[in-house]
C-alpha positions in Angstrom: -211.0 -6.3 -31.6 -213.7 -5.2 -34.0 -213.0 -1.7 -33.4 -209.4 -2.0 -34.2 -209.7 -4.4 -37.3 -212.2 -1.9 -38.8 -209.3 0.4 -39.1 -206.3 -1.4 -40.0 -205.9 -0.1 -43.3 -205.9 3.0 -43.1 -205.6 4.8 -40.0 -206.4 8.5 -39.3 -202.6 9.0 -38.9 -201.5 7.6 -42.0 -200.3 9.6 -44.7 -201.5 9.4 -48.4 -198.2 7.3 -49.4 -199.6 4.6 -47.3 -197.1 4.8 -44.6 -197.7 5.9 -40.8 -196.5 8.6 -38.3 -197.2 7.0 -35.1 -198.3 9.6 -32.5 -195.9 8.5 -29.8 -193.1 8.2 -32.0 -189.9 9.0 -29.9 -188.9 11.8 -32.5 -192.2 13.1 -33.0 -192.7 16.7 -32.8 -196.0 18.7 -32.8 -197.5 19.6 -36.0 -199.2 22.7 -37.3 -202.5 21.8 -39.1 -202.8 23.5 -42.5 -205.6 25.4 -43.8 -208.3 23.5 -45.1 -208.9 23.5 -48.7 -212.4 24.2 -50.1 -213.6 21.9 -52.8 -216.9 20.9 -54.3 -218.9 18.5 -52.1 -219.6 16.4 -55.3 -216.1 16.0 -56.4 -215.0 15.2 -52.6 -217.7 12.4 -52.1 -216.5 11.2 -55.3 -213.0 10.9 -54.4 -214.0 9.2 -51.2 -215.7 6.6 -52.9 -212.9 5.8 -55.4 -210.4 5.8 -52.4 -212.5 3.8 -50.3 -212.8 1.2 -53.2 -208.8 1.4 -53.9 -208.1 1.1 -49.8 -210.7 -1.7 -49.7 -208.8 -3.6 -52.5 -205.6 -2.9 -51.2 -206.7 -4.2 -47.9 -208.1 -7.4 -49.3 -204.7 -8.1 -51.3 -202.6 -7.7 -48.1 -205.0 -9.9 -46.0 -204.8 -12.6 -48.5 -201.2 -12.6 -49.0 -200.6 -12.4 -45.0 -203.3 -15.4 -44.8 -201.4 -17.4 -47.3 -197.9 -17.3 -45.9 -199.2 -17.7 -42.3 -201.6 -20.8 -43.1 -198.4 -22.1 -45.2 -196.4 -21.9 -42.0 -198.9 -23.6 -39.7 -199.7 -26.1 -42.3 -196.0 -27.1 -42.4 -195.7 -27.4 -38.7 -198.8 -29.4 -38.3 -197.8 -31.9 -41.1 -194.5 -32.1 -39.2 -196.3 -33.3 -36.0 -198.8 -35.7 -38.1 -195.6 -37.5 -39.3 -194.1 -37.3 -35.8 -197.4 -39.1 -34.6 -197.5 -41.6 -37.6 -193.6 -42.8 -37.7 -192.4 -41.8 -34.3 -195.3 -43.2 -32.2 -196.3 -40.0 -30.4 -199.7 -38.9 -29.6 -200.7 -36.1 -31.7 -202.7 -34.4 -29.3 -200.1 -34.7 -26.7 -197.8 -33.1 -29.1 -199.9 -29.9 -29.8 -200.3 -29.4 -26.2 -197.1 -30.4 -24.9 -195.4 -28.7 -22.0 -197.5 -25.7 -20.6 -200.4 -26.6 -23.1 -201.5 -29.6 -21.0 -201.6 -27.3 -17.9 -203.9 -24.7 -19.5 -206.3 -27.6 -20.7 -206.3 -28.8 -17.1 -207.3 -25.5 -15.6 -210.0 -25.2 -18.6 -211.4 -28.7 -17.7 -211.2 -28.9 -14.0 -210.6 -25.4 -12.8 -208.1 -24.2 -9.9 -207.7 -26.2 -6.7 -209.4 -24.6 -3.6 -206.0 -24.4 -1.6 -202.2 -23.8 -2.1 -200.6 -27.2 -1.8 -198.2 -27.7 1.2 -195.4 -28.7 0.9 -195.5 -26.9 -2.4 -195.6 -28.8 -5.8 -196.4 -27.8 -9.5 -200.2 -27.3 -10.0 -202.1 -25.3 -12.2 -202.3 -22.3 -10.0 -199.1 -21.4 -11.5 -201.1 -20.2 -14.7 -203.2 -17.3 -15.5 -207.0 -17.7 -16.4 -207.8 -15.8 -19.5 -206.4 -18.3 -21.9 -208.0 -21.5 -20.2 -211.3 -19.4 -20.2 -211.1 -19.4 -23.9 -210.5 -23.0 -24.1 -213.3 -23.7 -21.9 -215.6 -21.6 -24.1 -214.4 -23.0 -27.4 -214.7 -26.5 -26.0 -218.3 -26.1 -25.5 -218.8 -24.4 -29.1 -217.1 -27.6 -30.4 -219.2 -29.9 -28.5 -222.4 -28.1 -29.8 -221.4 -28.8 -33.4 -220.6 -32.2 -32.9 -217.3 -33.0 -31.2 -218.3 -35.6 -28.4 -214.9 -36.3 -26.7 -214.4 -33.6 -24.2 -210.6 -34.0 -24.2 -210.4 -33.8 -27.8 -212.4 -30.7 -28.0 -210.6 -28.9 -25.5 -207.2 -29.7 -27.1 -208.7 -28.6 -30.7 -210.2 -25.7 -29.1 -206.6 -24.7 -27.4 -205.1 -25.1 -30.7 -207.4 -23.0 -32.9 -207.4 -20.1 -30.5 -203.8 -20.1 -30.8 -203.9 -20.2 -34.4 -206.2 -17.3 -35.1 -204.7 -15.4 -32.3 -201.4 -15.9 -34.4 -202.9 -14.4 -37.6 -204.3 -11.6 -35.8 -201.0 -10.7 -34.4 -199.5 -11.3 -37.8 -201.7 -8.6 -39.4 -200.9 -6.2 -36.7 -197.1 -6.8 -36.8 -197.5 -6.4 -40.6 -199.5 -2.8 -40.0 -197.2 -1.7 -37.3 -194.2 -2.4 -39.4 -195.8 -0.4 -42.4 -196.3 2.5 -40.3 -192.8 2.3 -39.0 -191.1 1.8 -42.4 -192.8 0.7 -45.7 -194.9 -2.0 -47.2 -192.0 -4.0 -48.6 -190.2 -4.0 -45.1 -193.7 -4.9 -43.5 -194.0 -7.8 -45.9 -190.6 -9.1 -44.6 -191.3 -8.5 -41.2 -194.6 -10.7 -41.3 -192.8 -13.3 -43.0 -190.1 -13.5 -40.5 -192.8 -13.4 -37.9 -194.6 -16.6 -38.9 -191.6 -18.6 -39.9 -189.6 -17.7 -36.7 -188.9 -20.7 -34.5 -191.0 -19.2 -31.8 -194.0 -19.0 -34.0 -194.4 -22.9 -33.2 -196.8 -21.7 -30.3 -199.3 -20.4 -32.8 -199.7 -24.4 -33.5 -199.8 -25.5 -30.0 -201.8 -24.6 -27.2 -199.8 -22.1 -25.7 -201.0 -18.5 -24.4 -198.6 -16.5 -26.9 -201.5 -17.2 -29.4 -203.6 -15.2 -27.2 -201.2 -12.7 -25.7 -199.4 -11.4 -28.8 -202.6 -10.1 -30.7 -203.7 -8.3 -27.4 -200.2 -6.8 -27.2 -199.9 -5.8 -31.1 -203.3 -4.1 -30.9 -202.3 -2.3 -27.7 -199.3 -0.9 -29.2 -201.1 0.0 -32.5 -203.7 1.9 -30.4 -201.2 3.5 -28.1 -199.5 4.7 -31.1 -202.8 6.5 -32.3 -204.0 7.5 -28.9 -206.9 5.2 -28.8 -206.6 5.0 -25.3 -209.9 3.1 -24.3 -208.9 0.3 -27.0 -205.4 0.1 -25.6 -206.4 0.0 -22.1 -208.9 -2.8 -22.9 -206.3 -4.8 -24.7 -203.6 -4.2 -21.9 -206.4 -5.3 -19.5 -207.2 -8.6 -21.2 -203.3 -8.9 -21.6 -202.6 -9.0 -18.0 -204.9 -11.9 -17.5 -203.2 -14.0 -20.0 -199.8 -14.6 -18.3 -197.3 -12.7 -16.0 -195.4 -11.2 -19.0 -198.7 -9.5 -19.9 -198.1 -7.3 -17.1 -195.6 -5.5 -19.0 -198.5 -3.8 -20.9 -199.4 -2.1 -17.7 -195.9 -0.7 -17.8 -196.1 0.4 -21.4 -199.4 2.3 -20.6 -197.8 4.2 -17.9 -194.9 5.1 -19.8 -197.3 6.5 -22.4 -199.1 8.3 -19.5 -196.0 10.2 -18.4 -195.2 11.2 -21.9 -198.7 12.6 -22.4 -198.2 14.6 -19.2 -194.8 15.8 -20.4 -195.9 17.0 -23.9 -199.1 18.1 -22.5 -197.4 21.0 -20.7 -194.9 19.6 -18.0 -192.0 20.0 -20.5 -192.7 23.9 -20.5 -193.3 23.7 -16.6 -197.0 24.1 -16.8 -198.2 21.2 -14.4 -201.7 22.2 -14.2 -202.3 22.5 -17.8 -200.5 19.0 -18.4 -202.8 17.6 -15.7 -205.9 19.1 -17.1 -205.1 18.0 -21.1 -207.4 15.4 -22.4 -204.6 13.3 -23.8 -203.1 12.9 -20.2 -206.5 12.2 -18.5 -207.4 9.5 -21.3 -203.9 7.8 -20.9 -204.3 7.7 -17.3 -207.6 5.9 -17.9 -205.8 3.4 -20.2 -203.6 2.7 -17.6 -205.9 2.0 -14.7 -207.7 -0.2 -17.2 -204.6 -2.0 -18.1 -204.5 -3.7 -14.4 -208.0 -4.8 -14.3 -207.1 -8.3 -15.6 -204.4 -9.2 -13.0 -206.6 -7.5 -10.1 -209.6 -9.3 -11.0 -207.5 -12.8 -10.8 -205.9 -11.8 -7.7 -209.6 -11.0 -6.3 -210.7 -14.5 -7.3 -207.8 -16.3 -5.9 -208.3 -14.4 -2.6 -211.9 -15.6 -2.5 -211.2 -19.0 -3.9 -207.9 -20.2 -2.3 -207.8 -17.5 0.7 -204.6 -16.0 -0.9 -204.6 -13.3 -3.5 -201.0 -14.2 -4.2 -201.5 -17.9 -4.8 -200.2 -17.7 -8.4 -197.2 -16.2 -7.5 -196.5 -19.0 -4.7 -197.2 -21.4 -7.1 -194.7 -19.7 -9.6 -192.1 -19.3 -7.2 -192.0 -22.4 -5.1 -193.7 -24.9 -7.2 -192.2 -24.1 -10.5 -188.9 -22.6 -9.1 -189.4 -19.3 -11.1 -187.4 -16.2 -10.0 -185.8 -13.0 -11.2 -182.0 -13.2 -11.0 -179.6 -10.7 -12.6 -177.1 -13.6 -13.1 -179.5 -16.0 -15.1 -177.4 -16.1 -18.0 -174.4 -16.6 -16.0 -175.8 -19.6 -14.2 -177.0 -21.0 -17.7 -173.5 -20.9 -19.1 -171.7 -22.4 -16.0 -174.5 -25.1 -15.8 -173.9 -26.2 -19.4 -170.2 -25.6 -20.1 -169.0 -28.8 -17.9 -171.5 -31.0 -20.0 -169.5 -30.3 -23.2 -167.0 -33.3 -22.6 -165.7 -34.6 -25.7 -164.9 -37.9 -23.6 -168.2 -38.2 -22.2 -170.6 -36.4 -24.7 -173.7 -38.3 -24.1 -173.3 -38.1 -20.2 -174.6 -35.9 -18.5 -177.3 -35.1 -21.2 -176.7 -31.5 -22.6 -180.0 -29.5 -21.9 -180.9 -28.2 -25.4 -182.9 -25.5 -23.5 -180.0 -24.0 -22.1 -178.2 -24.0 -25.6 -181.2 -22.5 -27.1 -181.4 -19.7 -24.3 -177.7 -19.2 -24.8 -177.7 -18.7 -28.7 -181.1 -16.5 -28.1 -179.3 -14.4 -25.8 -176.7 -13.7 -28.5 -179.2 -12.7 -31.0 -181.2 -10.6 -28.7 -178.0 -8.9 -27.9 -177.5 -8.0 -31.7 -181.2 -7.0 -31.7 -180.7 -4.5 -29.1 -177.9 -3.2 -30.9 -180.6 -2.7 -33.8 -183.1 -1.4 -31.4 -180.6 1.6 -30.7 -179.6 2.1 -34.2 -183.0 2.5 -35.4 -184.6 3.8 -32.1 -185.9 7.0 -33.8 -187.9 4.9 -36.3 -189.9 3.1 -33.7 -192.5 4.4 -31.1 -192.3 4.5 -27.5 -194.9 1.7 -26.9 -193.0 -0.6 -29.1 -189.6 0.2 -27.6 -190.7 -0.2 -23.9 -192.6 -3.5 -24.5 -189.5 -4.6 -26.4 -187.1 -3.7 -23.3 -189.3 -5.2 -20.8 -189.5 -8.5 -22.4 -185.6 -8.4 -23.0 -185.1 -7.8 -19.2 -187.5 -10.5 -18.4 -185.8 -13.0 -20.5 -182.3 -12.1 -19.6 -182.9 -12.6 -15.7 -185.7 -15.3 -15.6 -183.9 -18.5 -14.0 -186.3 -20.7 -15.6 -187.3 -19.2 -19.0 -184.2 -18.1 -21.0 -184.2 -16.0 -24.1 -185.6 -18.9 -26.1 -187.6 -18.4 -29.5 -190.8 -18.0 -27.5 -189.4 -14.9 -25.5 -188.0 -13.5 -28.8 -191.1 -13.7 -30.5 -192.9 -12.1 -27.7 -190.3 -9.1 -28.3 -191.6 -9.0 -31.9 -190.5 -5.2 -32.3 -187.2 -6.2 -31.9 -187.2 -9.3 -34.1 -188.7 -7.8 -37.0 -185.8 -4.9 -37.0 -183.9 -7.8 -39.0 -186.5 -6.9 -41.8 -185.5 -3.3 -41.5 -181.8 -4.3 -41.4 -181.6 -6.8 -44.2 -182.8 -5.7 -47.6 -184.7 -7.9 -49.9 -181.7 -9.4 -51.7 -180.3 -11.0 -48.8 -183.6 -11.7 -46.8 -184.4 -14.9 -48.5 -181.7 -16.9 -46.8 -182.6 -15.5 -43.4 -186.4 -16.9 -44.2 -185.1 -20.2 -45.5 -183.2 -20.7 -42.2 -185.8 -19.9 -39.9 -188.4 -21.8 -41.6 -185.8 -24.8 -41.4 -185.3 -24.2 -37.8 -189.1 -23.8 -37.2 -189.7 -27.4 -38.6 -186.6 -28.7 -36.9 -187.0 -27.3 -33.3 -190.8 -27.9 -33.7 -190.1 -31.6 -33.9 -188.0 -31.4 -30.8 -190.6 -29.7 -29.2 -193.0 -32.3 -29.9 -190.7 -35.1 -29.1 -190.7 -36.1 -25.4 -189.2 -33.6 -23.1 -186.1 -32.5 -25.3 -186.9 -28.8 -26.0 -189.2 -26.3 -24.8 -190.9 -23.8 -27.3 
């Protein structure tokens, strides 16, 4: 992360006007370097110093702006949670670690069981290890500085990690959007990202606070052909949650593109195989699977089954991929909308949220097609992978959490809607963030 953050503004591929030309854009073409222009070294050194000062000030200004809007959104969500705790007789700790957060904390506190449960039931083997590992480390840090209650330390560590990770993700969403378009659009994209209802996970103990910064940095690095950095980010991402395995596919697609542009397009296979870009992209792809392979090796040694996580997900949590998942969602909920018996059976708001999310994602897919030449191959491939998973998951429909995971497609709304019409969108999303956040904190009404 240090390597990436040092060069967020600017990158070697940025143009002088502040925009960027992603190296892996779909419509990219080989460029011919121009002849170097000689100039006195003293003038060049002075120009570099002045430019560095200006870029440094520009970097600070944008980081301050991102931090202010991000902290404002997180503060609003936390205030809503505190008010629900005070007046709704809910425990704040349980609110912020609701749903999956409690399972992640359980892994951090107690580790994984030694064997797979028979008959199958829900246990923490269904959760990947990297986020619990960071919670475990954060817990010990907090205890060292004065936190004396272990459960509270783990809960605070989980929320802090998600919050910091969400800020890093916002910085790189801004940077990516600025490279694809321009700074005003990047600002709108960052603002939408932090107030979108799915951003509630950055105020909770959810692993998206770790996955999304890794994903954003990976895409940023792939666009600039920083293969080792991209592979490292993808490798960590594949140990955060199953969705992170999509980064392995993204790296693989970039490797195939390097093979094509390296000589295969001209039917020079040997030249393509020997090209440095292809060899480094293959290294990046190999690195991307280290996280999940390490987890499987651990499960094999710990439980005797390398696929223990899959068994827990499939049997204990009833998770599966079904091409007709959205059809099942509709047929499951339509009979419940009975005007004569509106409260029985209860309408599942998760299905309603998933259905509305599917409509939004369908519109965003149209935007993705329309602006496909403005995005990079890594961004488009990641978006399509997440969309496929959201549309075919029987248990996790296209809810706000899945939509914010497909952030390249989400921020296309900032490209589509200009400044004059964007304020109502921000207001609506801010309202939904607070409203749906309260429903997420309250009992088991709505999943994030």
